[in-house]
PDB file of N, CA, C and O in Angstrom:
ATOM      1  N   UNK A   1     213.153 149.799 129.916  1.00  0.00           N
ATOM      2  CA  UNK A   1     213.908 150.914 130.231  1.00  0.00           C
ATOM      3  C   UNK A   1     213.044 151.995 130.755  1.00  0.00           C
ATOM      4  O   UNK A   1     211.907 152.170 130.318  1.00  0.00           O
ATOM      5  N   UNK A   2     213.599 152.762 131.740  1.00  0.00           N
ATOM      6  CA  UNK A   2     212.943 153.823 132.344  1.00  0.00           C
ATOM      7  C   UNK A   2     213.493 155.150 131.943  1.00  0.00           C
ATOM      8  O   UNK A   2     214.666 155.257 131.584  1.00  0.00           O
ATOM      9  N   UNK A   3     212.678 156.159 131.994  1.00  0.00           N
ATOM     10  CA  UNK A   3     213.175 157.548 131.783  1.00  0.00           C
ATOM     11  C   UNK A   3     212.324 158.498 132.721  1.00  0.00           C
ATOM     12  O   UNK A   3     211.357 157.985 133.284  1.00  0.00           O
ATOM     13  N   UNK A   4     212.568 159.700 132.916  1.00  0.00           N
ATOM     14  CA  UNK A   4     211.963 160.563 133.742  1.00  0.00           C
ATOM     15  C   UNK A   4     211.476 161.814 132.988  1.00  0.00           C
ATOM     16  O   UNK A   4     212.098 162.221 132.007  1.00  0.00           O
ATOM     17  N   UNK A   5     210.351 162.434 133.446  1.00  0.00           N
ATOM     18  CA  UNK A   5     209.845 163.637 132.909  1.00  0.00           C
ATOM     19  C   UNK A   5     210.562 164.740 133.560  1.00  0.00           C
ATOM     20  O   UNK A   5     210.589 164.754 134.790  1.00  0.00           O
ATOM     21  N   UNK A   6     211.194 165.743 132.837  1.00  0.00           N
ATOM     22  CA  UNK A   6     211.862 166.886 133.422  1.00  0.00           C
ATOM     23  C   UNK A   6     210.810 167.856 133.885  1.00  0.00           C
ATOM     24  O   UNK A   6     209.622 167.716 133.598  1.00  0.00           O
ATOM     25  N   UNK A   7     211.308 168.895 134.650  1.00  0.00           N
ATOM     26  CA  UNK A   7     210.474 169.912 135.161  1.00  0.00           C
ATOM     27  C   UNK A   7     209.856 170.713 133.910  1.00  0.00           C
ATOM     28  O   UNK A   7     208.875 171.429 134.110  1.00  0.00           O
ATOM     29  N   UNK A   8     210.395 170.609 132.662  1.00  0.00           N
ATOM     30  CA  UNK A   8     209.900 171.327 131.543  1.00  0.00           C
ATOM     31  C   UNK A   8     208.912 170.418 130.841  1.00  0.00           C
ATOM     32  O   UNK A   8     208.407 170.815 129.791  1.00  0.00           O
ATOM     33  N   UNK A   9     208.586 169.200 131.346  1.00  0.00           N
ATOM     34  CA  UNK A   9     207.767 168.184 130.754  1.00  0.00           C
ATOM     35  C   UNK A   9     208.368 167.469 129.574  1.00  0.00           C
ATOM     36  O   UNK A   9     207.655 166.945 128.718  1.00  0.00           O
ATOM     37  N   UNK A  10     209.710 167.450 129.532  1.00  0.00           N
ATOM     38  CA  UNK A  10     210.464 166.779 128.446  1.00  0.00           C
ATOM     39  C   UNK A  10     210.762 165.337 128.964  1.00  0.00           C
ATOM     40  O   UNK A  10     211.024 165.103 130.143  1.00  0.00           O
ATOM     41  N   UNK A  11     210.699 164.361 127.950  1.00  0.00           N
ATOM     42  CA  UNK A  11     211.001 162.930 128.183  1.00  0.00           C
ATOM     43  C   UNK A  11     212.233 162.699 127.242  1.00  0.00           C
ATOM     44  O   UNK A  11     212.309 162.986 126.047  1.00  0.00           O
ATOM     45  N   UNK A  12     213.207 162.101 128.067  1.00  0.00           N
ATOM     46  CA  UNK A  12     214.463 161.748 127.269  1.00  0.00           C
ATOM     47  C   UNK A  12     214.381 160.359 126.718  1.00  0.00           C
ATOM     48  O   UNK A  12     214.053 159.443 127.471  1.00  0.00           O
ATOM     49  N   UNK A  13     214.650 160.139 125.486  1.00  0.00           N
ATOM     50  CA  UNK A  13     214.820 158.855 124.848  1.00  0.00           C
ATOM     51  C   UNK A  13     216.131 158.314 125.241  1.00  0.00           C
ATOM     52  O   UNK A  13     217.117 158.964 124.894  1.00  0.00           O
ATOM     53  N   UNK A  14     216.304 157.210 125.921  1.00  0.00           N
ATOM     54  CA  UNK A  14     217.618 156.687 126.277  1.00  0.00           C
ATOM     55  C   UNK A  14     218.648 156.560 125.084  1.00  0.00           C
ATOM     56  O   UNK A  14     218.311 156.266 123.937  1.00  0.00           O
ATOM     57  N   UNK A  15     219.867 156.803 125.468  1.00  0.00           N
ATOM     58  CA  UNK A  15     220.886 156.844 124.382  1.00  0.00           C
ATOM     59  C   UNK A  15     220.969 155.505 123.631  1.00  0.00           C
ATOM     60  O   UNK A  15     221.220 155.460 122.427  1.00  0.00           O
ATOM     61  N   UNK A  16     220.747 154.397 124.399  1.00  0.00           N
ATOM     62  CA  UNK A  16     220.792 153.061 123.644  1.00  0.00           C
ATOM     63  C   UNK A  16     219.756 152.993 122.506  1.00  0.00           C
ATOM     64  O   UNK A  16     220.061 152.444 121.447  1.00  0.00           O
ATOM     65  N   UNK A  17     218.545 153.533 122.697  1.00  0.00           N
ATOM     66  CA  UNK A  17     217.470 153.599 121.714  1.00  0.00           C
ATOM     67  C   UNK A  17     217.821 154.558 120.643  1.00  0.00           C
ATOM     68  O   UNK A  17     217.684 154.245 119.461  1.00  0.00           O
ATOM     69  N   UNK A  18     218.295 155.781 121.031  1.00  0.00           N
ATOM     70  CA  UNK A  18     218.706 156.705 119.987  1.00  0.00           C
ATOM     71  C   UNK A  18     219.717 156.278 119.021  1.00  0.00           C
ATOM     72  O   UNK A  18     219.681 156.580 117.828  1.00  0.00           O
ATOM     73  N   UNK A  19     220.687 155.513 119.617  1.00  0.00           N
ATOM     74  CA  UNK A  19     221.800 155.020 118.750  1.00  0.00           C
ATOM     75  C   UNK A  19     221.236 153.967 117.919  1.00  0.00           C
ATOM     76  O   UNK A  19     221.462 154.032 116.710  1.00  0.00           O
ATOM     77  N   UNK A  20     220.488 152.937 118.408  1.00  0.00           N
ATOM     78  CA  UNK A  20     219.980 151.916 117.584  1.00  0.00           C
ATOM     79  C   UNK A  20     219.055 152.360 116.485  1.00  0.00           C
ATOM     80  O   UNK A  20     219.053 151.791 115.393  1.00  0.00           O
ATOM     81  N   UNK A  21     218.282 153.359 116.764  1.00  0.00           N
ATOM     82  CA  UNK A  21     217.333 153.864 115.718  1.00  0.00           C
ATOM     83  C   UNK A  21     217.775 154.973 114.935  1.00  0.00           C
ATOM     84  O   UNK A  21     217.043 155.467 114.078  1.00  0.00           O
ATOM     85  N   UNK A  22     219.070 155.450 115.203  1.00  0.00           N
ATOM     86  CA  UNK A  22     219.693 156.582 114.607  1.00  0.00           C
ATOM     87  C   UNK A  22     218.825 157.876 114.626  1.00  0.00           C
ATOM     88  O   UNK A  22     218.613 158.568 113.630  1.00  0.00           O
ATOM     89  N   UNK A  23     218.346 158.121 115.888  1.00  0.00           N
ATOM     90  CA  UNK A  23     217.637 159.281 116.211  1.00  0.00           C
ATOM     91  C   UNK A  23     218.565 160.512 116.531  1.00  0.00           C
ATOM     92  O   UNK A  23     219.364 160.509 117.467  1.00  0.00           O
ATOM     93  N   UNK A  24     218.377 161.592 115.641  1.00  0.00           N
ATOM     94  CA  UNK A  24     219.270 162.762 115.725  1.00  0.00           C
ATOM     95  C   UNK A  24     218.583 163.878 116.329  1.00  0.00           C
ATOM     96  O   UNK A  24     217.359 163.954 116.222  1.00  0.00           O
ATOM     97  N   UNK A  25     219.355 164.896 117.057  1.00  0.00           N
ATOM     98  CA  UNK A  25     218.716 166.026 117.581  1.00  0.00           C
ATOM     99  C   UNK A  25     217.908 166.774 116.556  1.00  0.00           C
ATOM    100  O   UNK A  25     218.369 166.889 115.421  1.00  0.00           O
ATOM    101  N   UNK A  26     216.720 167.300 116.870  1.00  0.00           N
ATOM    102  CA  UNK A  26     215.836 167.957 116.008  1.00  0.00           C
ATOM    103  C   UNK A  26     214.848 167.225 115.286  1.00  0.00           C
ATOM    104  O   UNK A  26     213.939 167.792 114.679  1.00  0.00           O
ATOM    105  N   UNK A  27     215.007 165.847 115.334  1.00  0.00           N
ATOM    106  CA  UNK A  27     213.983 164.983 114.656  1.00  0.00           C
ATOM    107  C   UNK A  27     212.604 165.136 115.440  1.00  0.00           C
ATOM    108  O   UNK A  27     212.572 165.278 116.662  1.00  0.00           O
ATOM    109  N   UNK A  28     211.503 165.096 114.661  1.00  0.00           N
ATOM    110  CA  UNK A  28     210.234 165.259 115.262  1.00  0.00           C
ATOM    111  C   UNK A  28     209.586 163.995 115.508  1.00  0.00           C
ATOM    112  O   UNK A  28     209.812 163.017 114.795  1.00  0.00           O
ATOM    113  N   UNK A  29     208.701 163.969 116.591  1.00  0.00           N
ATOM    114  CA  UNK A  29     207.947 162.787 116.818  1.00  0.00           C
ATOM    115  C   UNK A  29     206.504 163.141 117.093  1.00  0.00           C
ATOM    116  O   UNK A  29     206.173 164.252 117.508  1.00  0.00           O
ATOM    117  N   UNK A  30     205.666 162.166 116.848  1.00  0.00           N
ATOM    118  CA  UNK A  30     204.200 162.381 117.166  1.00  0.00           C
ATOM    119  C   UNK A  30     204.051 161.553 118.388  1.00  0.00           C
ATOM    120  O   UNK A  30     204.648 160.488 118.540  1.00  0.00           O
ATOM    121  N   UNK A  31     203.125 162.143 119.372  1.00  0.00           N
ATOM    122  CA  UNK A  31     202.762 161.325 120.543  1.00  0.00           C
ATOM    123  C   UNK A  31     201.252 161.290 120.488  1.00  0.00           C
ATOM    124  O   UNK A  31     200.552 162.259 120.197  1.00  0.00           O
ATOM    125  N   UNK A  32     200.802 160.035 120.809  1.00  0.00           N
ATOM    126  CA  UNK A  32     199.407 159.809 120.839  1.00  0.00           C
ATOM    127  C   UNK A  32     198.966 159.131 122.187  1.00  0.00           C
ATOM    128  O   UNK A  32     199.519 158.129 122.639  1.00  0.00           O
ATOM    129  N   UNK A  33     197.950 159.760 122.760  1.00  0.00           N
ATOM    130  CA  UNK A  33     197.480 159.187 124.057  1.00  0.00           C
ATOM    131  C   UNK A  33     196.495 158.028 123.824  1.00  0.00           C
ATOM    132  O   UNK A  33     195.393 158.217 123.311  1.00  0.00           O
ATOM    133  N   UNK A  34     196.960 156.752 124.243  1.00  0.00           N
ATOM    134  CA  UNK A  34     196.060 155.564 123.932  1.00  0.00           C
ATOM    135  C   UNK A  34     195.100 155.492 125.031  1.00  0.00           C
ATOM    136  O   UNK A  34     193.925 155.248 124.757  1.00  0.00           O
ATOM    137  N   UNK A  35     195.453 155.671 126.215  1.00  0.00           N
ATOM    138  CA  UNK A  35     194.608 155.517 127.462  1.00  0.00           C
ATOM    139  C   UNK A  35     195.268 156.257 128.617  1.00  0.00           C
ATOM    140  O   UNK A  35     196.422 156.653 128.461  1.00  0.00           O
ATOM    141  N   UNK A  36     194.656 156.465 129.717  1.00  0.00           N
ATOM    142  CA  UNK A  36     195.298 157.065 130.825  1.00  0.00           C
ATOM    143  C   UNK A  36     196.623 156.258 131.210  1.00  0.00           C
ATOM    144  O   UNK A  36     196.586 155.066 131.513  1.00  0.00           O
ATOM    145  N   UNK A  37     197.733 156.972 131.174  1.00  0.00           N
ATOM    146  CA  UNK A  37     199.054 156.386 131.450  1.00  0.00           C
ATOM    147  C   UNK A  37     199.643 155.611 130.279  1.00  0.00           C
ATOM    148  O   UNK A  37     200.730 155.045 130.396  1.00  0.00           O
ATOM    149  N   UNK A  38     198.916 155.577 129.121  1.00  0.00           N
ATOM    150  CA  UNK A  38     199.454 154.838 127.991  1.00  0.00           C
ATOM    151  C   UNK A  38     199.640 155.739 126.811  1.00  0.00           C
ATOM    152  O   UNK A  38     198.685 156.411 126.421  1.00  0.00           O
ATOM    153  N   UNK A  39     200.745 155.799 126.245  1.00  0.00           N
ATOM    154  CA  UNK A  39     201.072 156.675 125.109  1.00  0.00           C
ATOM    155  C   UNK A  39     201.992 155.906 124.113  1.00  0.00           C
ATOM    156  O   UNK A  39     202.779 155.013 124.431  1.00  0.00           O
ATOM    157  N   UNK A  40     201.764 156.404 122.820  1.00  0.00           N
ATOM    158  CA  UNK A  40     202.605 155.889 121.726  1.00  0.00           C
ATOM    159  C   UNK A  40     203.416 157.050 121.120  1.00  0.00           C
ATOM    160  O   UNK A  40     202.857 158.075 120.731  1.00  0.00           O
ATOM    161  N   UNK A  41     204.739 156.866 121.048  1.00  0.00           N
ATOM    162  CA  UNK A  41     205.587 157.777 120.546  1.00  0.00           C
ATOM    163  C   UNK A  41     206.121 157.277 119.116  1.00  0.00           C
ATOM    164  O   UNK A  41     206.651 156.170 119.023  1.00  0.00           O
ATOM    165  N   UNK A  42     205.981 158.054 118.091  1.00  0.00           N
ATOM    166  CA  UNK A  42     206.366 157.527 116.798  1.00  0.00           C
ATOM    167  C   UNK A  42     207.125 158.705 116.042  1.00  0.00           C
ATOM    168  O   UNK A  42     206.724 159.869 116.045  1.00  0.00           O
ATOM    169  N   UNK A  43     208.185 158.292 115.445  1.00  0.00           N
ATOM    170  CA  UNK A  43     209.017 159.291 114.679  1.00  0.00           C
ATOM    171  C   UNK A  43     208.107 159.804 113.577  1.00  0.00           C
ATOM    172  O   UNK A  43     207.466 159.010 112.889  1.00  0.00           O
ATOM    173  N   UNK A  44     208.035 161.144 113.392  1.00  0.00           N
ATOM    174  CA  UNK A  44     207.271 161.788 112.413  1.00  0.00           C
ATOM    175  C   UNK A  44     208.001 161.556 110.976  1.00  0.00           C
ATOM    176  O   UNK A  44     209.215 161.714 110.845  1.00  0.00           O
ATOM    177  N   UNK A  45     207.215 161.199 110.001  1.00  0.00           N
ATOM    178  CA  UNK A  45     207.792 161.005 108.694  1.00  0.00           C
ATOM    179  C   UNK A  45     208.018 162.438 108.032  1.00  0.00           C
ATOM    180  O   UNK A  45     207.186 163.345 108.072  1.00  0.00           O
ATOM    181  N   UNK A  46     209.146 162.500 107.479  1.00  0.00           N
ATOM    182  CA  UNK A  46     209.443 163.808 106.746  1.00  0.00           C
ATOM    183  C   UNK A  46     208.673 163.764 105.385  1.00  0.00           C
ATOM    184  O   UNK A  46     208.387 162.727 104.787  1.00  0.00           O
ATOM    185  N   UNK A  47     208.378 165.035 104.982  1.00  0.00           N
ATOM    186  CA  UNK A  47     207.724 165.133 103.721  1.00  0.00           C
ATOM    187  C   UNK A  47     208.690 164.779 102.652  1.00  0.00           C
ATOM    188  O   UNK A  47     209.888 165.025 102.792  1.00  0.00           O
ATOM    189  N   UNK A  48     208.219 164.219 101.607  1.00  0.00           N
ATOM    190  CA  UNK A  48     209.098 163.825 100.412  1.00  0.00           C
ATOM    191  C   UNK A  48     209.832 165.107  99.988  1.00  0.00           C
ATOM    192  O   UNK A  48     209.229 166.171  99.853  1.00  0.00           O
ATOM    193  N   UNK A  49     211.085 164.980  99.792  1.00  0.00           N
ATOM    194  CA  UNK A  49     211.991 166.045  99.288  1.00  0.00           C
ATOM    195  C   UNK A  49     212.054 167.190 100.261  1.00  0.00           C
ATOM    196  O   UNK A  49     212.503 168.265  99.865  1.00  0.00           O
ATOM    197  N   UNK A  50     211.640 167.049 101.500  1.00  0.00           N
ATOM    198  CA  UNK A  50     211.781 168.083 102.536  1.00  0.00           C
ATOM    199  C   UNK A  50     213.243 168.589 102.536  1.00  0.00           C
ATOM    200  O   UNK A  50     214.178 167.789 102.553  1.00  0.00           O
ATOM    201  N   UNK A  51     213.430 169.943 102.516  1.00  0.00           N
ATOM    202  CA  UNK A  51     214.760 170.514 102.605  1.00  0.00           C
ATOM    203  C   UNK A  51     215.502 170.492 101.189  1.00  0.00           C
ATOM    204  O   UNK A  51     216.611 171.018 101.091  1.00  0.00           O
ATOM    205  N   UNK A  52     214.944 169.937 100.191  1.00  0.00           N
ATOM    206  CA  UNK A  52     215.669 169.919  98.973  1.00  0.00           C
ATOM    207  C   UNK A  52     216.115 171.179  98.311  1.00  0.00           C
ATOM    208  O   UNK A  52     217.217 171.333  97.784  1.00  0.00           O
ATOM    209  N   UNK A  53     215.073 172.151  98.391  1.00  0.00           N
ATOM    210  CA  UNK A  53     215.439 173.571  97.737  1.00  0.00           C
ATOM    211  C   UNK A  53     216.543 174.200  98.510  1.00  0.00           C
ATOM    212  O   UNK A  53     217.437 174.814  97.929  1.00  0.00           O
ATOM    213  N   UNK A  54     216.503 174.052  99.964  1.00  0.00           N
ATOM    214  CA  UNK A  54     217.549 174.643 100.690  1.00  0.00           C
ATOM    215  C   UNK A  54     218.888 173.989 100.363  1.00  0.00           C
ATOM    216  O   UNK A  54     219.916 174.663 100.299  1.00  0.00           O
ATOM    217  N   UNK A  55     218.870 172.676 100.156  1.00  0.00           N
ATOM    218  CA  UNK A  55     220.103 171.933  99.766  1.00  0.00           C
ATOM    219  C   UNK A  55     220.669 172.357  98.441  1.00  0.00           C
ATOM    220  O   UNK A  55     221.882 172.467  98.265  1.00  0.00           O
ATOM    221  N   UNK A  56     219.733 172.604  97.474  1.00  0.00           N
ATOM    222  CA  UNK A  56     220.165 173.034  96.195  1.00  0.00           C
ATOM    223  C   UNK A  56     220.700 174.457  96.183  1.00  0.00           C
ATOM    224  O   UNK A  56     221.653 174.777  95.473  1.00  0.00           O
ATOM    225  N   UNK A  57     220.016 175.366  97.048  1.00  0.00           N
ATOM    226  CA  UNK A  57     220.481 176.745  97.087  1.00  0.00           C
ATOM    227  C   UNK A  57     221.855 176.830  97.750  1.00  0.00           C
ATOM    228  O   UNK A  57     222.651 177.733  97.493  1.00  0.00           O
ATOM    229  N   UNK A  58     222.085 175.870  98.594  1.00  0.00           N
ATOM    230  CA  UNK A  58     223.443 175.942  99.316  1.00  0.00           C
ATOM    231  C   UNK A  58     224.632 175.295  98.545  1.00  0.00           C
ATOM    232  O   UNK A  58     225.716 175.079  99.088  1.00  0.00           O
ATOM    233  N   UNK A  59     224.373 175.013  97.300  1.00  0.00           N
ATOM    234  CA  UNK A  59     225.357 174.375  96.445  1.00  0.00           C
ATOM    235  C   UNK A  59     226.538 175.479  96.209  1.00  0.00           C
ATOM    236  O   UNK A  59     226.253 176.647  95.945  1.00  0.00           O
ATOM    237  N   UNK A  60     227.791 175.052  96.317  1.00  0.00           N
ATOM    238  CA  UNK A  60     228.914 175.893  96.132  1.00  0.00           C
ATOM    239  C   UNK A  60     229.016 176.594  94.692  1.00  0.00           C
ATOM    240  O   UNK A  60     229.640 177.646  94.555  1.00  0.00           O
ATOM    241  N   UNK A  61     228.406 175.988  93.688  1.00  0.00           N
ATOM    242  CA  UNK A  61     228.406 176.448  92.367  1.00  0.00           C
ATOM    243  C   UNK A  61     227.230 177.319  92.338  1.00  0.00           C
ATOM    244  O   UNK A  61     226.082 176.874  92.326  1.00  0.00           O
ATOM    245  N   UNK A  62     227.550 178.667  92.326  1.00  0.00           N
ATOM    246  CA  UNK A  62     226.470 179.613  92.436  1.00  0.00           C
ATOM    247  C   UNK A  62     225.668 179.854  91.154  1.00  0.00           C
ATOM    248  O   UNK A  62     226.135 179.689  90.027  1.00  0.00           O
ATOM    249  N   UNK A  63     224.438 180.254  91.418  1.00  0.00           N
ATOM    250  CA  UNK A  63     223.476 180.648  90.348  1.00  0.00           C
ATOM    251  C   UNK A  63     223.129 179.598  89.319  1.00  0.00           C
ATOM    252  O   UNK A  63     222.693 179.960  88.226  1.00  0.00           O
ATOM    253  N   UNK A  64     223.298 178.302  89.606  1.00  0.00           N
ATOM    254  CA  UNK A  64     222.953 177.249  88.762  1.00  0.00           C
ATOM    255  C   UNK A  64     221.491 176.851  88.987  1.00  0.00           C
ATOM    256  O   UNK A  64     220.804 176.413  88.064  1.00  0.00           O
ATOM    257  N   UNK A  65     221.029 177.014  90.236  1.00  0.00           N
ATOM    258  CA  UNK A  65     219.689 176.627  90.632  1.00  0.00           C
ATOM    259  C   UNK A  65     218.846 177.850  90.951  1.00  0.00           C
ATOM    260  O   UNK A  65     219.264 178.690  91.748  1.00  0.00           O
ATOM    261  N   UNK A  66     217.606 177.977  90.317  1.00  0.00           N
ATOM    262  CA  UNK A  66     216.732 178.995  90.498  1.00  0.00           C
ATOM    263  C   UNK A  66     215.243 178.528  90.854  1.00  0.00           C
ATOM    264  O   UNK A  66     214.561 177.970  89.993  1.00  0.00           O
ATOM    265  N   UNK A  67     214.782 178.756  92.067  1.00  0.00           N
ATOM    266  CA  UNK A  67     213.384 178.240  92.306  1.00  0.00           C
ATOM    267  C   UNK A  67     212.409 178.694  91.366  1.00  0.00           C
ATOM    268  O   UNK A  67     212.594 179.794  90.844  1.00  0.00           O
ATOM    269  N   UNK A  68     211.376 178.006  91.059  1.00  0.00           N
ATOM    270  CA  UNK A  68     210.350 178.461  90.098  1.00  0.00           C
ATOM    271  C   UNK A  68     209.358 179.333  90.855  1.00  0.00           C
ATOM    272  O   UNK A  68     209.192 179.211  92.068  1.00  0.00           O
ATOM    273  N   UNK A  69     208.705 180.217  90.106  1.00  0.00           N
ATOM    274  CA  UNK A  69     207.693 181.056  90.652  1.00  0.00           C
ATOM    275  C   UNK A  69     206.532 180.055  90.821  1.00  0.00           C
ATOM    276  O   UNK A  69     206.352 179.170  89.985  1.00  0.00           O
ATOM    277  N   UNK A  70     205.746 180.198  91.907  1.00  0.00           N
ATOM    278  CA  UNK A  70     204.591 179.326  92.278  1.00  0.00           C
ATOM    279  C   UNK A  70     203.563 179.196  91.126  1.00  0.00           C
ATOM    280  O   UNK A  70     202.847 178.200  91.025  1.00  0.00           O
ATOM    281  N   UNK A  71     203.510 180.308  90.203  1.00  0.00           N
ATOM    282  CA  UNK A  71     202.530 180.278  89.076  1.00  0.00           C
ATOM    283  C   UNK A  71     203.027 179.418  87.969  1.00  0.00           C
ATOM    284  O   UNK A  71     202.235 179.014  87.118  1.00  0.00           O
ATOM    285  N   UNK A  72     204.324 179.105  87.928  1.00  0.00           N
ATOM    286  CA  UNK A  72     204.918 178.376  86.716  1.00  0.00           C
ATOM    287  C   UNK A  72     204.762 176.847  87.021  1.00  0.00           C
ATOM    288  O   UNK A  72     204.675 176.385  88.159  1.00  0.00           O
ATOM    289  N   UNK A  73     204.738 176.160  85.922  1.00  0.00           N
ATOM    290  CA  UNK A  73     204.832 174.762  85.931  1.00  0.00           C
ATOM    291  C   UNK A  73     205.985 174.254  85.136  1.00  0.00           C
ATOM    292  O   UNK A  73     206.611 175.015  84.398  1.00  0.00           O
ATOM    293  N   UNK A  74     206.283 173.004  85.259  1.00  0.00           N
ATOM    294  CA  UNK A  74     207.416 172.414  84.471  1.00  0.00           C
ATOM    295  C   UNK A  74     207.211 172.632  82.989  1.00  0.00           C
ATOM    296  O   UNK A  74     208.184 172.838  82.263  1.00  0.00           O
ATOM    297  N   UNK A  75     205.986 172.593  82.517  1.00  0.00           N
ATOM    298  CA  UNK A  75     205.651 172.841  81.149  1.00  0.00           C
ATOM    299  C   UNK A  75     206.054 174.201  80.663  1.00  0.00           C
ATOM    300  O   UNK A  75     206.324 174.413  79.481  1.00  0.00           O
ATOM    301  N   UNK A  76     206.088 175.098  81.576  1.00  0.00           N
ATOM    302  CA  UNK A  76     206.457 176.502  81.182  1.00  0.00           C
ATOM    303  C   UNK A  76     208.072 176.628  81.039  1.00  0.00           C
ATOM    304  O   UNK A  76     208.518 177.702  80.635  1.00  0.00           O
ATOM    305  N   UNK A  77     208.907 175.637  81.336  1.00  0.00           N
ATOM    306  CA  UNK A  77     210.241 175.730  81.337  1.00  0.00           C
ATOM    307  C   UNK A  77     210.784 175.565  79.931  1.00  0.00           C
ATOM    308  O   UNK A  77     210.269 174.720  79.200  1.00  0.00           O
ATOM    309  N   UNK A  78     211.795 176.319  79.501  1.00  0.00           N
ATOM    310  CA  UNK A  78     212.383 176.171  78.177  1.00  0.00           C
ATOM    311  C   UNK A  78     213.792 175.527  78.419  1.00  0.00           C
ATOM    312  O   UNK A  78     214.532 175.880  79.337  1.00  0.00           O
ATOM    313  N   UNK A  79     214.068 174.617  77.573  1.00  0.00           N
ATOM    314  CA  UNK A  79     215.358 174.055  77.550  1.00  0.00           C
ATOM    315  C   UNK A  79     216.512 174.938  77.317  1.00  0.00           C
ATOM    316  O   UNK A  79     216.495 175.692  76.344  1.00  0.00           O
ATOM    317  N   UNK A  80     217.472 174.914  78.091  1.00  0.00           N
ATOM    318  CA  UNK A  80     218.600 175.811  77.833  1.00  0.00           C
ATOM    319  C   UNK A  80     219.331 175.535  76.532  1.00  0.00           C
ATOM    320  O   UNK A  80     219.454 174.389  76.102  1.00  0.00           O
ATOM    321  N   UNK A  81     219.823 176.621  75.903  1.00  0.00           N
ATOM    322  CA  UNK A  81     220.562 176.460  74.611  1.00  0.00           C
ATOM    323  C   UNK A  81     222.015 176.114  74.954  1.00  0.00           C
ATOM    324  O   UNK A  81     222.734 176.863  75.615  1.00  0.00           O
ATOM    325  N   UNK A  82     222.391 174.958  74.471  1.00  0.00           N
ATOM    326  CA  UNK A  82     223.827 174.662  74.725  1.00  0.00           C
ATOM    327  C   UNK A  82     224.585 174.943  73.446  1.00  0.00           C
ATOM    328  O   UNK A  82     224.138 174.795  72.308  1.00  0.00           O
ATOM    329  N   UNK A  83     225.909 175.409  73.815  1.00  0.00           N
ATOM    330  CA  UNK A  83     226.744 175.784  72.667  1.00  0.00           C
ATOM    331  C   UNK A  83     227.758 174.729  72.391  1.00  0.00           C
ATOM    332  O   UNK A  83     228.553 174.865  71.461  1.00  0.00           O
TER     333      UNK A  83
END
């Protein structure tokens, strides 16, 4: 497959490949120069649990999730009193 570099230096990944590999807008890639004219493009791996806090904060049930202070550890947490 062929693609072209735009005037902004952007390279388009052909739709067939994007669909096959489920590549979505905004996904990040790493590019490595192997040699003159040879490059490797690799999908960047997400950090484990990336975006989890934002997901929890966006929950429609309000005030059930509170991020911990950076100085706290899970050992500092107290179990909630259930009635």
